[in-house]
PDB file with SEQRES, HELIX, SHEET and CRYST1 records, atoms N, CA, C and O in Angstrom:
SEQRES   1 A   71  MET ASN THR LEU LYS SER LYS LYS ALA ILE TRP TRP GLY          
SEQRES   2 A   71  VAL GLY LEU LEU LEU LEU ILE ALA GLY VAL PHE ALA ALA          
SEQRES   3 A   71  ALA VAL PHE MET PRO HIS THR GLY GLU PRO TYR GLY SER          
SEQRES   4 A   71  ASP ALA PRO ASP VAL GLN VAL PRO SER MET GLN ASN ILE          
SEQRES   5 A   71  PRO HIS PRO ASP ALA HIS LYS LEU ASP LEU GLU VAL PRO          
SEQRES   6 A   71  ALA GLU ASP PRO LYS GLU                                      
HELIX    1 AA1 THR A    3  LYS A    5  5                                   3    
HELIX    2 AA2 LYS A    7  PHE A   29  1                                  23    
HELIX    3 AA3 MET A   30  HIS A   32  5                                   3    
CRYST1    1.000    1.000    1.000  90.00  90.00  90.00 P 1           1          
ATOM      1  N   MET A   1       0.835  -1.176  -0.023  1.00  0.00           N  
ATOM      2  CA  MET A   1       0.037  -0.003  -0.005  1.00  0.00           C  
ATOM      3  C   MET A   1       0.859   1.242   0.026  1.00  0.00           C  
ATOM      4  O   MET A   1       1.707   1.397   0.905  1.00  0.00           O  
ATOM      5  N   ASN A   2       0.642   2.141  -0.904  1.00  0.00           N  
ATOM      6  CA  ASN A   2       1.385   3.398  -1.000  1.00  0.00           C  
ATOM      7  C   ASN A   2       0.826   4.428   0.016  1.00  0.00           C  
ATOM      8  O   ASN A   2      -0.381   4.664   0.049  1.00  0.00           O  
ATOM      9  N   THR A   3       1.679   5.021   0.818  1.00  0.00           N  
ATOM     10  CA  THR A   3       1.119   5.945   1.901  1.00  0.00           C  
ATOM     11  C   THR A   3       0.654   7.225   1.266  1.00  0.00           C  
ATOM     12  O   THR A   3      -0.153   7.926   1.876  1.00  0.00           O  
ATOM     13  N   LEU A   4       1.111   7.587   0.066  1.00  0.00           N  
ATOM     14  CA  LEU A   4       0.643   8.830  -0.527  1.00  0.00           C  
ATOM     15  C   LEU A   4      -0.766   8.732  -1.120  1.00  0.00           C  
ATOM     16  O   LEU A   4      -1.399   9.753  -1.387  1.00  0.00           O  
ATOM     17  N   LYS A   5      -1.232   7.562  -1.314  1.00  0.00           N  
ATOM     18  CA  LYS A   5      -2.620   7.362  -1.799  1.00  0.00           C  
ATOM     19  C   LYS A   5      -3.622   7.433  -0.714  1.00  0.00           C  
ATOM     20  O   LYS A   5      -4.812   7.588  -0.989  1.00  0.00           O  
ATOM     21  N   SER A   6      -3.202   7.327   0.511  1.00  0.00           N  
ATOM     22  CA  SER A   6      -4.124   7.376   1.617  1.00  0.00           C  
ATOM     23  C   SER A   6      -4.435   8.824   1.968  1.00  0.00           C  
ATOM     24  O   SER A   6      -3.525   9.631   2.154  1.00  0.00           O  
ATOM     25  N   LYS A   7      -5.732   9.157   2.061  1.00  0.00           N  
ATOM     26  CA  LYS A   7      -6.105  10.530   2.416  1.00  0.00           C  
ATOM     27  C   LYS A   7      -5.833  10.778   3.897  1.00  0.00           C  
ATOM     28  O   LYS A   7      -5.628  11.920   4.307  1.00  0.00           O  
ATOM     29  N   LYS A   8      -5.832   9.732   4.686  1.00  0.00           N  
ATOM     30  CA  LYS A   8      -5.517   9.909   6.084  1.00  0.00           C  
ATOM     31  C   LYS A   8      -4.108  10.408   6.293  1.00  0.00           C  
ATOM     32  O   LYS A   8      -3.895  11.247   7.168  1.00  0.00           O  
ATOM     33  N   ALA A   9      -3.172   9.953   5.565  1.00  0.00           N  
ATOM     34  CA  ALA A   9      -1.788  10.392   5.666  1.00  0.00           C  
ATOM     35  C   ALA A   9      -1.639  11.831   5.231  1.00  0.00           C  
ATOM     36  O   ALA A   9      -0.846  12.578   5.804  1.00  0.00           O  
ATOM     37  N   ILE A  10      -2.389  12.223   4.231  1.00  0.00           N  
ATOM     38  CA  ILE A  10      -2.302  13.586   3.745  1.00  0.00           C  
ATOM     39  C   ILE A  10      -2.865  14.532   4.779  1.00  0.00           C  
ATOM     40  O   ILE A  10      -2.271  15.577   5.044  1.00  0.00           O  
ATOM     41  N   TRP A  11      -4.009  14.189   5.377  1.00  0.00           N  
ATOM     42  CA  TRP A  11      -4.646  15.043   6.441  1.00  0.00           C  
ATOM     43  C   TRP A  11      -3.703  15.108   7.668  1.00  0.00           C  
ATOM     44  O   TRP A  11      -3.583  16.171   8.277  1.00  0.00           O  
ATOM     45  N   TRP A  12      -3.054  14.030   8.031  1.00  0.00           N  
ATOM     46  CA  TRP A  12      -2.092  14.071   9.111  1.00  0.00           C  
ATOM     47  C   TRP A  12      -0.920  15.019   8.792  1.00  0.00           C  
ATOM     48  O   TRP A  12      -0.458  15.766   9.654  1.00  0.00           O  
ATOM     49  N   GLY A  13      -0.466  14.971   7.571  1.00  0.00           N  
ATOM     50  CA  GLY A  13       0.625  15.857   7.132  1.00  0.00           C  
ATOM     51  C   GLY A  13       0.208  17.309   7.140  1.00  0.00           C  
ATOM     52  O   GLY A  13       0.969  18.173   7.575  1.00  0.00           O  
ATOM     53  N   VAL A  14      -0.985  17.586   6.668  1.00  0.00           N  
ATOM     54  CA  VAL A  14      -1.485  18.972   6.660  1.00  0.00           C  
ATOM     55  C   VAL A  14      -1.679  19.462   8.074  1.00  0.00           C  
ATOM     56  O   VAL A  14      -1.377  20.609   8.402  1.00  0.00           O  
ATOM     57  N   GLY A  15      -2.198  18.558   8.921  1.00  0.00           N  
ATOM     58  CA  GLY A  15      -2.425  19.005  10.327  1.00  0.00           C  
ATOM     59  C   GLY A  15      -1.131  19.251  11.057  1.00  0.00           C  
ATOM     60  O   GLY A  15      -1.044  20.189  11.849  1.00  0.00           O  
ATOM     61  N   LEU A  16      -0.104  18.422  10.812  1.00  0.00           N  
ATOM     62  CA  LEU A  16       1.165  18.634  11.415  1.00  0.00           C  
ATOM     63  C   LEU A  16       1.831  19.899  10.892  1.00  0.00           C  
ATOM     64  O   LEU A  16       2.502  20.599  11.650  1.00  0.00           O  
ATOM     65  N   LEU A  17       1.660  20.197   9.637  1.00  0.00           N  
ATOM     66  CA  LEU A  17       2.200  21.394   9.036  1.00  0.00           C  
ATOM     67  C   LEU A  17       1.576  22.684   9.634  1.00  0.00           C  
ATOM     68  O   LEU A  17       2.253  23.670   9.929  1.00  0.00           O  
ATOM     69  N   LEU A  18       0.238  22.598   9.789  1.00  0.00           N  
ATOM     70  CA  LEU A  18      -0.463  23.699  10.410  1.00  0.00           C  
ATOM     71  C   LEU A  18      -0.073  23.895  11.888  1.00  0.00           C  
ATOM     72  O   LEU A  18       0.030  25.027  12.361  1.00  0.00           O  
ATOM     73  N   LEU A  19       0.144  22.783  12.610  1.00  0.00           N  
ATOM     74  CA  LEU A  19       0.575  22.892  13.962  1.00  0.00           C  
ATOM     75  C   LEU A  19       1.910  23.543  14.092  1.00  0.00           C  
ATOM     76  O   LEU A  19       2.098  24.389  14.966  1.00  0.00           O  
ATOM     77  N   ILE A  20       2.873  23.173  13.233  1.00  0.00           N  
ATOM     78  CA  ILE A  20       4.205  23.754  13.265  1.00  0.00           C  
ATOM     79  C   ILE A  20       4.128  25.210  12.901  1.00  0.00           C  
ATOM     80  O   ILE A  20       4.789  26.039  13.526  1.00  0.00           O  
ATOM     81  N   ALA A  21       3.304  25.557  11.861  1.00  0.00           N  
ATOM     82  CA  ALA A  21       3.237  26.978  11.420  1.00  0.00           C  
ATOM     83  C   ALA A  21       2.507  27.799  12.512  1.00  0.00           C  
ATOM     84  O   ALA A  21       2.782  28.991  12.645  1.00  0.00           O  
ATOM     85  N   GLY A  22       1.626  27.222  13.263  1.00  0.00           N  
ATOM     86  CA  GLY A  22       0.940  27.966  14.365  1.00  0.00           C  
ATOM     87  C   GLY A  22       1.824  28.239  15.505  1.00  0.00           C  
ATOM     88  O   GLY A  22       1.766  29.320  16.091  1.00  0.00           O  
ATOM     89  N   VAL A  23       2.678  27.267  15.863  1.00  0.00           N  
ATOM     90  CA  VAL A  23       3.675  27.459  16.871  1.00  0.00           C  
ATOM     91  C   VAL A  23       4.697  28.496  16.511  1.00  0.00           C  
ATOM     92  O   VAL A  23       5.109  29.306  17.341  1.00  0.00           O  
ATOM     93  N   PHE A  24       5.110  28.464  15.237  1.00  0.00           N  
ATOM     94  CA  PHE A  24       6.098  29.500  14.754  1.00  0.00           C  
ATOM     95  C   PHE A  24       5.427  30.857  14.743  1.00  0.00           C  
ATOM     96  O   PHE A  24       6.049  31.828  15.174  1.00  0.00           O  
ATOM     97  N   ALA A  25       4.205  30.981  14.279  1.00  0.00           N  
ATOM     98  CA  ALA A  25       3.541  32.305  14.256  1.00  0.00           C  
ATOM     99  C   ALA A  25       3.366  32.790  15.705  1.00  0.00           C  
ATOM    100  O   ALA A  25       3.544  33.979  15.971  1.00  0.00           O  
ATOM    101  N   ALA A  26       3.037  31.935  16.606  1.00  0.00           N  
ATOM    102  CA  ALA A  26       2.838  32.382  18.052  1.00  0.00           C  
ATOM    103  C   ALA A  26       4.186  32.834  18.610  1.00  0.00           C  
ATOM    104  O   ALA A  26       4.243  33.831  19.330  1.00  0.00           O  
ATOM    105  N   ALA A  27       5.258  32.135  18.300  1.00  0.00           N  
ATOM    106  CA  ALA A  27       6.598  32.522  18.765  1.00  0.00           C  
ATOM    107  C   ALA A  27       7.014  33.866  18.177  1.00  0.00           C  
ATOM    108  O   ALA A  27       7.781  34.599  18.802  1.00  0.00           O  
ATOM    109  N   VAL A  28       6.523  34.199  16.990  1.00  0.00           N  
ATOM    110  CA  VAL A  28       6.967  35.491  16.362  1.00  0.00           C  
ATOM    111  C   VAL A  28       6.078  36.632  16.841  1.00  0.00           C  
ATOM    112  O   VAL A  28       6.592  37.719  17.104  1.00  0.00           O  
ATOM    113  N   PHE A  29       4.735  36.431  16.968  1.00  0.00           N  
ATOM    114  CA  PHE A  29       3.854  37.509  17.230  1.00  0.00           C  
ATOM    115  C   PHE A  29       3.468  37.698  18.661  1.00  0.00           C  
ATOM    116  O   PHE A  29       3.064  38.805  19.017  1.00  0.00           O  
ATOM    117  N   MET A  30       3.556  36.736  19.488  1.00  0.00           N  
ATOM    118  CA  MET A  30       3.128  36.882  20.921  1.00  0.00           C  
ATOM    119  C   MET A  30       4.041  37.806  21.695  1.00  0.00           C  
ATOM    120  O   MET A  30       3.500  38.527  22.533  1.00  0.00           O  
ATOM    121  N   PRO A  31       5.311  37.884  21.537  1.00  0.00           N  
ATOM    122  CA  PRO A  31       6.114  38.843  22.275  1.00  0.00           C  
ATOM    123  C   PRO A  31       5.749  40.291  22.066  1.00  0.00           C  
ATOM    124  O   PRO A  31       6.007  41.137  22.923  1.00  0.00           O  
ATOM    125  N   HIS A  32       5.142  40.583  20.910  1.00  0.00           N  
ATOM    126  CA  HIS A  32       4.795  42.003  20.570  1.00  0.00           C  
ATOM    127  C   HIS A  32       3.472  42.350  21.134  1.00  0.00           C  
ATOM    128  O   HIS A  32       3.108  43.523  21.053  1.00  0.00           O  
ATOM    129  N   THR A  33       2.681  41.438  21.715  1.00  0.00           N  
ATOM    130  CA  THR A  33       1.349  41.745  22.258  1.00  0.00           C  
ATOM    131  C   THR A  33       1.364  42.196  23.690  1.00  0.00           C  
ATOM    132  O   THR A  33       0.435  42.858  24.153  1.00  0.00           O  
ATOM    133  N   GLY A  34       2.406  41.846  24.389  1.00  0.00           N  
ATOM    134  CA  GLY A  34       2.517  42.216  25.825  1.00  0.00           C  
ATOM    135  C   GLY A  34       3.178  43.617  25.973  1.00  0.00           C  
ATOM    136  O   GLY A  34       3.692  44.197  25.016  1.00  0.00           O  
ATOM    137  N   GLU A  35       3.133  44.107  27.199  1.00  0.00           N  
ATOM    138  CA  GLU A  35       3.788  45.394  27.477  1.00  0.00           C  
ATOM    139  C   GLU A  35       5.280  45.147  27.682  1.00  0.00           C  
ATOM    140  O   GLU A  35       5.670  44.048  28.075  1.00  0.00           O  
ATOM    141  N   PRO A  36       6.121  46.149  27.424  1.00  0.00           N  
ATOM    142  CA  PRO A  36       7.535  46.003  27.576  1.00  0.00           C  
ATOM    143  C   PRO A  36       7.955  45.705  28.986  1.00  0.00           C  
ATOM    144  O   PRO A  36       7.263  46.087  29.929  1.00  0.00           O  
ATOM    145  N   TYR A  37       9.066  45.036  29.156  1.00  0.00           N  
ATOM    146  CA  TYR A  37       9.553  44.686  30.476  1.00  0.00           C  
ATOM    147  C   TYR A  37       9.888  45.955  31.251  1.00  0.00           C  
ATOM    148  O   TYR A  37      10.561  46.850  30.739  1.00  0.00           O  
ATOM    149  N   GLY A  38       9.392  46.022  32.536  1.00  0.00           N  
ATOM    150  CA  GLY A  38       9.645  47.198  33.308  1.00  0.00           C  
ATOM    151  C   GLY A  38       8.679  48.344  33.131  1.00  0.00           C  
ATOM    152  O   GLY A  38       8.868  49.388  33.756  1.00  0.00           O  
ATOM    153  N   SER A  39       7.664  48.206  32.320  1.00  0.00           N  
ATOM    154  CA  SER A  39       6.725  49.281  32.100  1.00  0.00           C  
ATOM    155  C   SER A  39       5.809  49.530  33.252  1.00  0.00           C  
ATOM    156  O   SER A  39       5.136  50.560  33.290  1.00  0.00           O  
ATOM    157  N   ASP A  40       5.755  48.570  34.252  1.00  0.00           N  
ATOM    158  CA  ASP A  40       4.895  48.780  35.409  1.00  0.00           C  
ATOM    159  C   ASP A  40       5.705  49.443  36.556  1.00  0.00           C  
ATOM    160  O   ASP A  40       5.193  49.606  37.664  1.00  0.00           O  
ATOM    161  N   ALA A  41       6.914  49.804  36.289  1.00  0.00           N  
ATOM    162  CA  ALA A  41       7.774  50.448  37.339  1.00  0.00           C  
ATOM    163  C   ALA A  41       7.283  51.871  37.548  1.00  0.00           C  
ATOM    164  O   ALA A  41       6.724  52.465  36.626  1.00  0.00           O  
ATOM    165  N   PRO A  42       7.475  52.426  38.721  1.00  0.00           N  
ATOM    166  CA  PRO A  42       7.092  53.800  39.027  1.00  0.00           C  
ATOM    167  C   PRO A  42       7.927  54.763  38.180  1.00  0.00           C  
ATOM    168  O   PRO A  42       9.077  54.498  37.830  1.00  0.00           O  
ATOM    169  N   ASP A  43       7.291  55.888  37.870  1.00  0.00           N  
ATOM    170  CA  ASP A  43       7.943  56.961  37.078  1.00  0.00           C  
ATOM    171  C   ASP A  43       8.752  57.795  38.054  1.00  0.00           C  
ATOM    172  O   ASP A  43       8.169  58.582  38.800  1.00  0.00           O  
ATOM    173  N   VAL A  44      10.075  57.655  38.080  1.00  0.00           N  
ATOM    174  CA  VAL A  44      10.926  58.411  39.005  1.00  0.00           C  
ATOM    175  C   VAL A  44      11.553  59.561  38.243  1.00  0.00           C  
ATOM    176  O   VAL A  44      12.174  59.360  37.200  1.00  0.00           O  
ATOM    177  N   GLN A  45      11.391  60.740  38.756  1.00  0.00           N  
ATOM    178  CA  GLN A  45      11.963  61.945  38.176  1.00  0.00           C  
ATOM    179  C   GLN A  45      13.293  62.228  38.862  1.00  0.00           C  
ATOM    180  O   GLN A  45      13.289  62.518  40.059  1.00  0.00           O  
ATOM    181  N   VAL A  46      14.398  62.163  38.192  1.00  0.00           N  
ATOM    182  CA  VAL A  46      15.695  62.422  38.768  1.00  0.00           C  
ATOM    183  C   VAL A  46      16.174  63.788  38.285  1.00  0.00           C  
ATOM    184  O   VAL A  46      16.075  64.074  37.092  1.00  0.00           O  
ATOM    185  N   PRO A  47      16.675  64.619  39.146  1.00  0.00           N  
ATOM    186  CA  PRO A  47      17.146  65.908  38.704  1.00  0.00           C  
ATOM    187  C   PRO A  47      18.386  65.828  37.844  1.00  0.00           C  
ATOM    188  O   PRO A  47      19.244  64.970  38.055  1.00  0.00           O  
ATOM    189  N   SER A  48      18.481  66.716  36.881  1.00  0.00           N  
ATOM    190  CA  SER A  48      19.649  66.680  36.040  1.00  0.00           C  
ATOM    191  C   SER A  48      20.846  67.383  36.706  1.00  0.00           C  
ATOM    192  O   SER A  48      20.679  68.232  37.582  1.00  0.00           O  
ATOM    193  N   MET A  49      21.987  67.026  36.291  1.00  0.00           N  
ATOM    194  CA  MET A  49      23.196  67.628  36.861  1.00  0.00           C  
ATOM    195  C   MET A  49      23.659  68.814  36.144  1.00  0.00           C  
ATOM    196  O   MET A  49      24.805  68.860  35.698  1.00  0.00           O  
ATOM    197  N   GLN A  50      22.759  69.858  35.998  1.00  0.00           N  
ATOM    198  CA  GLN A  50      23.125  71.023  35.236  1.00  0.00           C  
ATOM    199  C   GLN A  50      23.726  72.114  36.143  1.00  0.00           C  
ATOM    200  O   GLN A  50      24.322  73.058  35.624  1.00  0.00           O  
ATOM    201  N   ASN A  51      23.592  72.019  37.470  1.00  0.00           N  
ATOM    202  CA  ASN A  51      24.045  73.090  38.325  1.00  0.00           C  
ATOM    203  C   ASN A  51      25.269  72.680  39.133  1.00  0.00           C  
ATOM    204  O   ASN A  51      25.397  73.105  40.282  1.00  0.00           O  
ATOM    205  N   ILE A  52      26.179  71.870  38.582  1.00  0.00           N  
ATOM    206  CA  ILE A  52      27.382  71.503  39.280  1.00  0.00           C  
ATOM    207  C   ILE A  52      28.345  72.732  39.288  1.00  0.00           C  
ATOM    208  O   ILE A  52      28.392  73.475  38.307  1.00  0.00           O  
ATOM    209  N   PRO A  53      29.079  72.935  40.345  1.00  0.00           N  
ATOM    210  CA  PRO A  53      29.977  74.086  40.432  1.00  0.00           C  
ATOM    211  C   PRO A  53      31.195  73.919  39.470  1.00  0.00           C  
ATOM    212  O   PRO A  53      31.699  72.820  39.242  1.00  0.00           O  
ATOM    213  N   HIS A  54      31.617  75.053  38.939  1.00  0.00           N  
ATOM    214  CA  HIS A  54      32.807  75.059  38.033  1.00  0.00           C  
ATOM    215  C   HIS A  54      34.051  75.076  38.943  1.00  0.00           C  
ATOM    216  O   HIS A  54      33.995  75.502  40.097  1.00  0.00           O  
ATOM    217  N   PRO A  55      35.139  74.612  38.397  1.00  0.00           N  
ATOM    218  CA  PRO A  55      36.411  74.617  39.149  1.00  0.00           C  
ATOM    219  C   PRO A  55      36.868  76.061  39.562  1.00  0.00           C  
ATOM    220  O   PRO A  55      37.559  76.234  40.566  1.00  0.00           O  
ATOM    221  N   ASP A  56      36.483  77.025  38.805  1.00  0.00           N  
ATOM    222  CA  ASP A  56      36.963  78.389  39.070  1.00  0.00           C  
ATOM    223  C   ASP A  56      35.884  79.156  39.912  1.00  0.00           C  
ATOM    224  O   ASP A  56      35.938  80.383  39.992  1.00  0.00           O  
ATOM    225  N   ALA A  57      34.935  78.453  40.520  1.00  0.00           N  
ATOM    226  CA  ALA A  57      33.860  79.074  41.313  1.00  0.00           C  
ATOM    227  C   ALA A  57      34.486  79.592  42.617  1.00  0.00           C  
ATOM    228  O   ALA A  57      35.536  79.109  43.038  1.00  0.00           O  
ATOM    229  N   HIS A  58      33.834  80.581  43.254  1.00  0.00           N  
ATOM    230  CA  HIS A  58      34.289  81.159  44.516  1.00  0.00           C  
ATOM    231  C   HIS A  58      34.203  80.056  45.646  1.00  0.00           C  
ATOM    232  O   HIS A  58      33.251  79.286  45.772  1.00  0.00           O  
ATOM    233  N   LYS A  59      35.257  80.083  46.401  1.00  0.00           N  
ATOM    234  CA  LYS A  59      35.339  79.134  47.527  1.00  0.00           C  
ATOM    235  C   LYS A  59      34.683  79.847  48.752  1.00  0.00           C  
ATOM    236  O   LYS A  59      35.020  80.991  49.058  1.00  0.00           O  
ATOM    237  N   LEU A  60      33.764  79.165  49.428  1.00  0.00           N  
ATOM    238  CA  LEU A  60      33.146  79.695  50.599  1.00  0.00           C  
ATOM    239  C   LEU A  60      33.764  79.115  51.854  1.00  0.00           C  
ATOM    240  O   LEU A  60      34.103  77.933  51.917  1.00  0.00           O  
ATOM    241  N   ASP A  61      33.904  79.987  52.865  1.00  0.00           N  
ATOM    242  CA  ASP A  61      34.391  79.504  54.157  1.00  0.00           C  
ATOM    243  C   ASP A  61      33.168  78.928  54.912  1.00  0.00           C  
ATOM    244  O   ASP A  61      32.171  79.620  55.118  1.00  0.00           O  
ATOM    245  N   LEU A  62      33.265  77.731  55.289  1.00  0.00           N  
ATOM    246  CA  LEU A  62      32.140  77.082  56.018  1.00  0.00           C  
ATOM    247  C   LEU A  62      32.393  77.129  57.475  1.00  0.00           C  
ATOM    248  O   LEU A  62      33.520  76.934  57.930  1.00  0.00           O  
ATOM    249  N   GLU A  63      31.392  77.376  58.192  1.00  0.00           N  
ATOM    250  CA  GLU A  63      31.429  77.388  59.649  1.00  0.00           C  
ATOM    251  C   GLU A  63      30.995  76.048  60.158  1.00  0.00           C  
ATOM    252  O   GLU A  63      29.804  75.740  60.147  1.00  0.00           O  
ATOM    253  N   VAL A  64      31.921  75.244  60.603  1.00  0.00           N  
ATOM    254  CA  VAL A  64      31.615  73.915  61.102  1.00  0.00           C  
ATOM    255  C   VAL A  64      31.730  73.938  62.666  1.00  0.00           C  
ATOM    256  O   VAL A  64      32.735  74.392  63.213  1.00  0.00           O  
ATOM    257  N   PRO A  65      30.762  73.479  63.304  1.00  0.00           N  
ATOM    258  CA  PRO A  65      30.881  73.474  64.807  1.00  0.00           C  
ATOM    259  C   PRO A  65      31.982  72.529  65.240  1.00  0.00           C  
ATOM    260  O   PRO A  65      32.164  71.452  64.674  1.00  0.00           O  
ATOM    261  N   ALA A  66      32.704  72.951  66.247  1.00  0.00           N  
ATOM    262  CA  ALA A  66      33.808  72.124  66.780  1.00  0.00           C  
ATOM    263  C   ALA A  66      33.216  70.840  67.440  1.00  0.00           C  
ATOM    264  O   ALA A  66      32.110  70.815  67.978  1.00  0.00           O  
ATOM    265  N   GLU A  67      34.025  69.829  67.348  1.00  0.00           N  
ATOM    266  CA  GLU A  67      33.573  68.604  67.918  1.00  0.00           C  
ATOM    267  C   GLU A  67      33.767  68.648  69.461  1.00  0.00           C  
ATOM    268  O   GLU A  67      34.775  69.151  69.957  1.00  0.00           O  
ATOM    269  N   ASP A  68      32.790  68.116  70.184  1.00  0.00           N  
ATOM    270  CA  ASP A  68      32.843  68.130  71.654  1.00  0.00           C  
ATOM    271  C   ASP A  68      33.746  66.981  72.117  1.00  0.00           C  
ATOM    272  O   ASP A  68      33.437  65.826  71.822  1.00  0.00           O  
ATOM    273  N   PRO A  69      34.821  67.242  72.813  1.00  0.00           N  
ATOM    274  CA  PRO A  69      35.785  66.153  73.247  1.00  0.00           C  
ATOM    275  C   PRO A  69      35.103  65.210  74.250  1.00  0.00           C  
ATOM    276  O   PRO A  69      35.578  64.092  74.449  1.00  0.00           O  
ATOM    277  N   LYS A  70      34.032  65.622  74.868  1.00  0.00           N  
ATOM    278  CA  LYS A  70      33.380  64.778  75.901  1.00  0.00           C  
ATOM    279  C   LYS A  70      32.701  63.561  75.328  1.00  0.00           C  
ATOM    280  O   LYS A  70      32.521  62.552  76.008  1.00  0.00           O  
ATOM    281  N   GLU A  71      32.330  63.665  74.083  1.00  0.00           N  
ATOM    282  CA  GLU A  71      31.558  62.599  73.421  1.00  0.00           C  
ATOM    283  C   GLU A  71      32.402  61.511  72.893  1.00  0.00           C  
ATOM    284  O   GLU A  71      31.885  60.555  72.315  1.00  0.00           O  
TER     285      GLU A  71                                                      
END                                                                             
């Protein structure tokens, strides 16, 4: 008996081909349907470093309290 003459073998082949194509299509398209990783994280606003002092800026004398020797 030739297996290509059987309609049952053809339908099994078509079904297997559709199954493989479906798994491939799911692997390609499913990652694009979800939200990006980390999108549920809180929105944190960090200040920019635009106001850093320049090397030629004026030096200020700081008044630091003296340490108490008793402590």
